[in-house]
C-alpha positions in Angstrom: -4.4 -18.2 -18.9 -2.5 -19.1 -21.7 0.8 -17.2 -22.4 0.0 -15.4 -25.3 -3.2 -14.0 -23.5 -1.2 -12.4 -21.1 -0.2 -8.7 -21.9 2.8 -7.0 -20.7 2.7 -4.3 -18.4 3.3 -1.2 -20.3 6.5 0.7 -19.2 4.6 3.8 -18.2 2.5 1.5 -15.7 5.8 -0.1 -14.6 7.1 3.8 -13.8 3.9 4.3 -12.1 4.2 1.4 -9.8 7.8 2.4 -9.0 6.9 5.9 -8.2 3.8 4.5 -6.1 6.2 2.5 -4.1 8.8 5.0 -3.5 5.9 7.6 -2.2 4.7 4.9 0.0 8.0 4.4 1.7 8.6 8.1 2.0 7.7 9.6 5.5 5.4 12.2 4.2 2.8 10.4 1.8 1.0 13.6 0.5 -0.7 13.5 -2.9 1.2 16.4 -4.2 4.3 14.3 -3.7 2.8 11.4 -5.5 1.5 13.4 -8.5 5.2 15.1 -8.7 6.9 11.9 -8.6 5.0 10.2 -11.4 5.0 13.3 -13.7 8.7 13.4 -13.2 9.2 9.5 -13.9 6.4 9.0 -16.6 4.7 12.5 -17.5 1.6 10.7 -16.6 -1.3 13.3 -15.5 -2.9 13.4 -12.3 -6.6 11.9 -14.0 -4.4 8.9 -15.2 -2.6 8.7 -11.7 -6.3 8.2 -10.4 -7.5 5.8 -13.0 -4.1 3.6 -12.6 -4.5 3.7 -8.8 -8.2 2.3 -9.3 -6.9 -0.5 -11.7 -3.7 -1.4 -9.6 -5.2 -0.9 -5.9 -8.7 -0.7 -5.8 -9.1 2.8 -4.8 -8.3 6.4 -5.2 -4.8 7.9 -4.5 -6.4 9.5 -1.3 -7.7 5.9 -0.4 -4.3 4.4 -1.0 -2.6 7.4 1.2 -5.2 6.5 4.1 -4.1 2.9 3.6 -0.5 3.5 3.9 -0.9 5.9 6.7 -3.0 3.3 8.9 -1.0 -0.1 8.2 2.3 2.0 9.0 0.5 3.4 12.4 -0.3 -0.5 12.9 3.0 -1.7 12.3 4.8 0.8 14.7 1.9 -0.2 17.4 2.3 -3.9 17.1 6.0 -3.4 17.4 5.4 -1.5 21.1 5.4 2.2 20.0 3.2 4.3 22.2 -0.1 5.7 20.8 1.2 8.9 21.4 4.3 8.5 19.1 1.9 7.3 16.2 -1.1 9.3 16.4 0.5 12.4 14.8 -0.6 12.0 11.0 -4.0 11.5 12.2 -6.2 14.3 13.0 -6.9 12.7 16.7 -6.5 9.5 18.6 -10.3 8.4 17.6 -9.5 9.0 14.0 -6.4 6.8 14.2 -8.2 3.9 15.9 -11.0 3.9 13.4 -8.7 4.0 10.4 -6.3 1.3 11.9 -9.6 -0.8 12.4 -10.9 -0.1 8.9 -7.6 -1.5 7.1 -6.5 -4.2 9.7 -9.6 -5.4 11.6 -7.9 -4.7 14.9 -7.8 -1.9 17.4 -4.3 -0.8 18.8 -5.3 -2.3 22.1 -5.8 -5.9 19.9 -2.6 -5.3 18.0 -0.7 -5.5 21.2 -2.7 -8.3 23.0 -2.7 -10.9 20.7 -3.4 -10.9 16.8 -4.0 -13.4 14.1 -0.4 -14.8 13.7 -0.4 -14.1 9.9 -1.4 -10.4 10.4 1.7 -10.3 13.2 3.9 -11.5 10.4 2.4 -9.2 7.9 3.1 -6.2 10.2 6.7 -7.3 11.1 9.1 -4.6 9.5 11.3 -7.4 8.1 8.6 -9.2 6.4 6.1 -6.4 5.1 6.8 -4.6 1.9 4.3 -2.1 0.5 5.1 -3.0 -3.1 7.4 -5.5 -4.1 9.6 -4.7 -6.9 7.4 -5.1 -10.0 9.6 -7.9 -12.4 6.9 -9.0 -15.0 9.3 -11.3 -17.0 9.4 -13.5 -13.7 5.7 -13.7 -13.3 4.0 -17.1 -13.7 0.5 -16.9 -14.4 0.0 -20.8 -15.0 -2.0 -22.2 -12.1 -2.8 -19.1 -10.6 -6.7 -19.4 -11.1 -8.7 -22.6 -11.2 -10.1 -23.7 -14.6 -13.6 -22.6 -15.0 
């Protein structure tokens, strides 16, 4: 893309993204908490939050909550946590297994046994970050996509 074709991210969207990051990092990612954080930081309403979640993350806030919950559980399991310690946010063990499999492609057993090295590094607390800080000035789109 040519630099003049790249539109800057609106300030309200940056505030939205930072609020989502804060929400994801909290221990209890309830949707009411997300809506409250975003309203306090940028005064964006629930419907716009839903639209922005779809635009930036490819799904609804509920889907995003499911994803963060499953990936968090997968991280803990891959680092040796017992199933009993991780199952709490899910309705039961079967629900947890299905969610982890849906978002990672692995069951808790295979997360411990031997997984793709890339996934193992991704699920490591030191290297995995739900949403890195967004600094649009440093984003370089040159060469990001092949010319068509």
